[in-house]
C-alpha positions in Angstrom: 27.4 -11.4 -11.3 24.1 -10.5 -12.7 24.2 -13.2 -15.2 24.8 -15.6 -11.9 21.6 -14.5 -10.3 19.5 -14.5 -13.4 20.4 -18.1 -14.1 18.8 -18.9 -10.8 15.2 -17.8 -12.1 12.8 -19.5 -14.4 11.8 -18.0 -17.8 8.9 -16.4 -16.4 10.7 -14.9 -13.6 13.7 -13.6 -15.7 11.3 -12.1 -18.2 9.6 -10.1 -15.4 13.0 -9.1 -14.0 14.5 -8.1 -17.2 11.6 -5.9 -18.6 12.2 -2.0 -17.8 10.4 -0.3 -20.9 7.3 0.5 -19.0 4.5 -0.1 -16.4 4.5 -3.6 -15.7 2.3 -6.0 -13.5 3.5 -9.4 -12.2 0.6 -11.8 -11.4 2.1 -14.3 -9.0 0.3 -17.4 -8.1 0.9 -18.7 -4.4 4.5 -20.1 -4.0 5.6 -18.7 -7.5 8.7 -16.5 -6.1 7.2 -13.2 -6.4 9.8 -11.9 -3.6 12.8 -13.2 -5.7 11.3 -11.5 -8.7 11.0 -8.2 -6.9 14.3 -8.3 -5.2 16.3 -9.3 -8.2 14.5 -6.8 -10.4 16.0 -4.0 -7.7 19.2 -5.7 -8.0 18.9 -5.7 -12.2 17.8 -1.8 -11.9 21.0 -1.5 -9.6 23.1 -3.1 -12.3 21.7 -1.1 -15.0 23.0 2.1 -13.2 19.8 3.4 -11.0 21.4 4.7 -8.0 19.7 3.1 -4.9 18.3 6.3 -3.5 16.1 6.6 -6.6 14.4 3.2 -6.0 11.1 3.0 -4.2 10.1 -0.4 -2.6 6.8 -0.8 -0.9 5.8 -3.6 1.4 2.8 -4.0 3.7 4.5 -5.8 6.5 7.6 -5.2 8.5 8.7 -8.8 8.2 8.4 -8.5 4.4 10.4 -5.4 4.3 13.3 -7.1 6.3 13.2 -10.0 4.2 13.3 -7.9 0.9 16.3 -5.9 2.3 18.3 -9.1 3.6 18.0 -10.8 0.2 18.9 -7.5 -1.5 21.7 -7.0 0.6 22.9 -10.6 -0.2 22.8 -9.9 -3.9 24.4 -6.2 -3.9 26.0 -5.5 -0.6 24.7 -4.0 2.6 25.8 -0.6 2.0 23.9 -0.1 -1.4 21.0 -2.1 0.2 20.6 0.6 3.1 20.5 3.6 0.7 17.2 2.2 -1.1 14.0 3.9 0.2 12.7 0.2 0.9 10.3 -0.4 3.6 6.4 -0.4 4.3 3.9 2.0 3.0 3.7 3.6 6.7 7.2 3.7 7.3 8.2 5.3 3.9 5.4 7.6 4.0 6.1 8.9 7.9 9.5 9.5 6.6 8.3 12.0 3.9 5.6 13.4 6.3 8.4 14.1 8.9 10.5 15.8 6.2 7.6 18.2 5.1 5.4 18.3 8.3 5.5 22.0 8.6 3.6 22.1 5.1 0.8 20.7 6.7 0.8 22.2 10.2 2.5 20.0 12.1 6.1 19.6 13.9 8.8 17.4 12.4 8.6 15.2 15.6 4.9 14.3 15.4 3.8 11.4 17.7 2.7 8.4 15.8 -0.6 6.8 17.8 -0.8 3.1 17.6 -4.3 1.2 17.6 -4.4 1.1 21.4 -3.8 5.1 21.7 -6.3 5.9 18.8 -8.9 3.5 20.8 -8.3 5.2 24.0 -8.8 8.6 22.5 -12.1 7.3 20.6 -13.4 6.1 24.1 -12.8 9.3 25.7 -14.6 11.3 23.0 -17.6 8.6 23.3 -17.7 9.4 27.0 -17.6 13.1 26.8 -20.6 13.1 24.4 -22.2 11.2 26.6 -23.1 8.6 24.2 -23.9 4.9 24.8 -20.5 2.7 24.3 -22.6 -0.6 23.5 -24.2 1.7 20.4 -21.0 3.4 20.0 -18.8 0.4 20.3 -15.2 2.1 20.1 -13.6 -0.5 18.0 -16.6 -0.4 15.6 -16.1 3.5 15.4 -12.5 3.2 15.2 -12.8 0.8 12.0 -15.4 3.4 10.6 -13.1 6.3 11.0 -10.1 4.1 9.5 -12.3 3.3 6.6 -13.1 6.9 6.0 -9.3 7.9 6.1 -8.2 5.1 3.7 -11.1 6.1 1.4 -9.6 9.6 1.6 -12.9 10.9 3.2 -12.0 13.9 5.7 -14.6 14.7 8.6 -16.0 17.7 6.7 -16.8 15.4 3.3 -18.0 12.5 5.6 -20.5 15.2 7.4 -21.8 16.0 3.7 -22.1 12.3 2.5 -25.6 11.3 2.4 -24.9 7.8 1.9 -22.6 7.7 4.9 -24.9 9.6 7.2 -27.7 7.6 6.3 -26.2 4.5 7.0 -25.0 5.6 10.4 -28.3 6.5 11.1 -29.9 3.1 10.1 -27.3 1.8 12.6 -28.3 3.9 15.3 -24.9 5.9 15.2 -26.0 9.3 13.8 -23.3 11.1 15.4 -20.1 9.1 13.9 -19.4 12.1 11.8 -18.9 14.3 14.9 -16.8 11.8 16.6 -14.6 11.6 13.7 -14.5 15.6 13.5 -13.5 15.8 17.2 -10.8 12.9 16.9 -9.1 14.4 13.9 -9.1 17.8 15.6 -7.5 16.3 18.8 -5.0 14.5 17.0 -4.0 17.9 15.1 -3.7 19.7 18.5 -1.8 17.0 20.1 0.8 16.8 17.2 -0.3 13.2 16.4 -1.0 11.0 13.7 -2.4 7.7 13.8 -1.4 5.0 11.1 -4.3 6.0 8.6 -3.3 9.6 8.9 -0.1 8.7 7.4 -1.8 7.8 4.2 -4.2 10.3 4.4 -1.8 13.2 5.5 0.6 12.2 2.5 -2.2 12.6 0.0 -3.2 15.9 1.6 0.4 17.1 1.4 0.7 15.8 -2.3 -2.5 17.4 -3.0 -2.1 21.0 -1.1 1.8 21.2 -2.5 2.4 20.1 -5.9 6.1 21.4 -5.4 6.6 18.6 -2.9 4.8 16.1 -4.8 7.0 17.0 -7.8 10.1 16.7 -5.7 9.3 13.0 -4.9 8.4 12.4 -8.5 11.6 13.6 -9.6 13.5 11.6 -7.0 11.9 8.1 -7.6 12.9 7.1 -10.8 11.4 3.5 -10.3 8.6 2.5 -8.0 7.9 -1.4 -7.1 5.1 -2.5 -4.9 4.6 -5.9 -3.5 1.1 -7.6 -2.5 -0.6 -4.9 -4.7 -4.1 -6.6 -4.5 -4.2 -5.4 -0.7 -3.7 -1.6 -1.5 -6.5 0.6 -0.5 -7.5 3.9 -2.1 -5.2 5.9 -0.2 -2.0 3.7 -1.2 -3.2 3.3 -4.7 -3.5 7.1 -5.3 -0.1 7.9 -3.7 1.7 5.3 -6.1 -0.4 6.5 -9.0 0.5 10.1 -8.5 4.3 9.3 -7.7 4.9 7.3 -11.1 2.7 9.3 -13.2 5.6 11.3 -15.1 7.6 8.2 -15.9 5.6 5.1 -15.6 8.5 3.1 -14.4 6.4 1.0 -12.1 6.4 -2.6 -11.4 3.5 -3.8 -9.1 3.7 -7.4 -7.7 0.3 -9.4 -6.7 -2.5 -12.1 -7.1 -6.0 -11.2 -7.5 -6.7 -14.4 -6.1 -5.1 -13.7 -2.8 -7.1 -10.5 -1.8 -8.4 -11.1 1.6 -8.3 -7.6 3.4 -11.3 -5.8 1.8 -12.9 -5.5 5.4 -9.5 -3.3 6.0 -10.1 -1.1 2.9 -8.2 -3.2 0.5 -9.6 -2.8 -3.1 -9.2 -5.5 -5.5 -9.9 -3.2 -8.5 -6.7 -1.4 -8.0 -4.9 -4.5 -9.4 -7.9 -5.5 -11.8 -8.0 -2.1 -13.4 -4.2 -1.3 -14.0 -4.2 -1.8 -17.5 -6.9 1.0 -17.8 -4.8 3.6 -15.7 -1.5 2.5 -17.6 -2.5 1.7 -21.3 1.0 0.1 -22.0 1.0 -2.1 -19.2 3.0 -5.1 -19.8 1.7 -8.5 -17.8 3.9 -11.1 -16.7 2.4 -14.3 -15.1 4.1 -16.5 -12.5 2.4 -19.8 -12.7 5.0 -22.3 -11.5 4.3 -23.2 -7.6 7.2 -24.4 -5.8 5.6 -24.8 -2.5 2.6 -27.1 -3.1 1.8 -30.7 -4.5 0.1 -30.9 -7.9 -3.3 -32.1 -6.0 -3.5 -29.2 -4.1 -2.5 -26.8 -6.8 -5.4 -28.4 -9.1 -7.8 -27.9 -6.3 -6.8 -24.2 -5.8 -7.2 -23.7 -9.5 -10.5 -25.0 -9.7 -11.8 -22.5 -6.9 -10.2 -19.6 -8.3 -11.6 -20.4 -11.7 -15.2 -19.3 -9.8 -14.0 -16.1 -9.5 -16.0 -13.5 -11.4 -13.6 -11.1 -11.9 -10.1 -12.0 -12.3 -6.8 -12.0 -14.4 -6.8 -15.6 -15.7 -3.7 -17.9 -15.0 -3.1 -21.4 -14.4 -0.7 -22.4 -11.9 1.1 -25.7 -12.2 
């Protein structure tokens, strides 16, 4: 069976799927079949004897997660696919947090606030503090708090950070740190986490409870991550910590497709991987199955102007 699905891969894809000797970065140009590589690699690992519950596969969107699960199910069967730890960063880490919520002072049935819940709470805090909501625009305050959490800056650290305080003062919003402190406190008292807390609190859980971190390090024998160019610091640190002992990590991404810096995505997470993992093996998927040669040539000429990049030539 394995030979059958390997035959449907091109040479670059097949090499990336078969490599399991250490940390791996798959640089995948647009339309080059990166999802196929990720799903086939999971199928290959299962064929090698890895139990499904010991494989962790992380994506960014529910759509991508569902597509991955469907493709894996088609290769290995639905029952096996359902036993994988496969899903979005937020769904996987909320699962870990629910299992260990008491360790960080939460109930196991904590509420998850969506963006509108979060915004409503921020609006009420701004009103309570009698601040001008044109200066302290709630959506702007929400974005600043989100950015701080994704950089793993807690309220106390934010209030001590001279650069952040000076920036807020210049923007005529010197009380951002106080709104952040109250917001975080209110969420905790209400037994609630917002989406960014799912990342921040997982890092706090692992930092303050090394036994919990070790449990998940031992559980996840192989870690696979899609769209790694879009990871923020909080996501990158969790992945690094979980894969630290065995270095069985495969990340797929394209440094030329990083567009979420405004949401905290850090392109250096993918560009700096070879420093973090000295034995990192890089595979490049350069054959585009989606566009004409003229479009690909135009894209290549634009991408070539990037100052920092992992060179590739899509065809």
